[in-house]
Phi, psi and omega in degrees: 000141173275129176241125178241120177253120180260127181258132178220158181273175177296341176271010179065029174269128179284133183239356178158185179200160170239138173230136179204159177098176178232141184297319185059032175288325180209178177300155177306136182090345181238002187277100184289332178291314179296318180297317181294313180296318179298317180298316179298314184292310183292321178295324178295315179298314179297319181294318179296318178296320186277321191254000177231168175260011183294138174271130183228167174235128178231126178237133178233155177258105183247029177282169183301321180259037184303144178257020178071033184281130170227125175245121182236131178221145168276136179287321178238181177301132182291147174289167179303314182296317180295320179293322177297318178297318179294320178297325177295319175299315180299317179301314179298316179295322179293324178297321176295313182297326183282346179282123183303330179288333187249348184307322180291352188251357179213139180227127179247129181237137176253129183231130179277134178238000000 
């Protein structure tokens, strides 16, 4: 299962997320749930890096037995554009989670920090 933990402040400002695991919906290379979640997550990180001036921290697990770990944090309070991009990623992930066919393969958790 893919688990995405979204971190937000008490003011409901998003400050980062952790994503880890594999959907195991299908065999490697054929797993549409994993592909969709990965595309949303990686594209969001790339878009924030390219289209905003926000300083971020990204940590990935690229070892041989990697569990698909990505840790993303804003160093400072995110700009409006960066937060909008992150909200767009969350919307896409929630749409996957809300689909009855894919719900068992992804879990989104919101945690206040």
